[in-house]
N, C-alpha and C positions, 0 to 999 in steps of 0.2 A: 363325677363328669368333669374332665377336663377343655378348658376354651382354649380358641387356637387361636392366641394370642400374639402378635408382635412381629409377624414374618409375612413381606410380600402382599398384597391386593386384595382381599377381603378374604386370605383364608388359601388362597389361589398355593400355598408351602413353596418349593422352590422356582415352580414357573414366576411368582409372583417375586419372588428373591429377585433373580435373574431380568425382570421387565423392572422391576424397581432401579437394577444399578445399572440398565440400560439407559432409561430415563436420567441420572444420576449422570453418566456419561455426557449424556448431548449437552446437559444443560450446560456443563465444565467445558464444552467443545465450543457451544455457544457465546460464551463470555469474552471464553480467548478471541476466537473471531472478531466477534464486538471490538475487545479494547485493541484490537490490531488492526483492523479499519480505523478507530478513532485515533489513534497515533498516527498512522497514515496520511491518513487524513488534513488534522493539525500542522505536520510537519510540511505538507503540499509535496511528498518527494514522488507525487505519482509520477509515471515516466512520459502518461497523455500530457499532465500541464505542460511538462519540460518542454516537451515537441513541440504543442501548440506557441509556444511564446518564441519557441525560433522561428516558426512560420510565418509567424509575424511581424518578425523583424526583413526588413531590408540586409542587403548584401553588406551594404555599406556601411550598415550598424553592427553588423557581426563582425566585420575585420573591426572597424572601432576599437568594441567592447574586445576583442579578441588582440592589440595591441594595446590598451590600457591594462588589461590584465600580466602585460611582457607573452605573453604566449608566441608575437610574433615580431619580429622585427621594424626600427623604421622602412629600413627600404622597402622591405614585403610589403607592408604597409603603402606605402607612397606606389608599391609594380600594382597593388589590388586596384587601387584606384583609380592608379592610372584604363589598368584593363576595361574595368565598371562603366565608366568615361567613352569607350570604344564604342 
């Protein structure tokens, strides 16, 4: 008598091998998704967090930050401030 050793779940043969493969693939995909989520969470690169930061700033603060980064010239910065005071 030969025993049914080593393949699948409880001697299910080919079906057990397929189910086992699906489980292993699911675990691998889950680990990859968990790693991606953790990296995004730790870097703070979420679009939601950056849009919330911009929404919490006033127009004057945004103009000041853009001027400090060199995105706009001094004349543009002063024109923006003048427009905001109107």
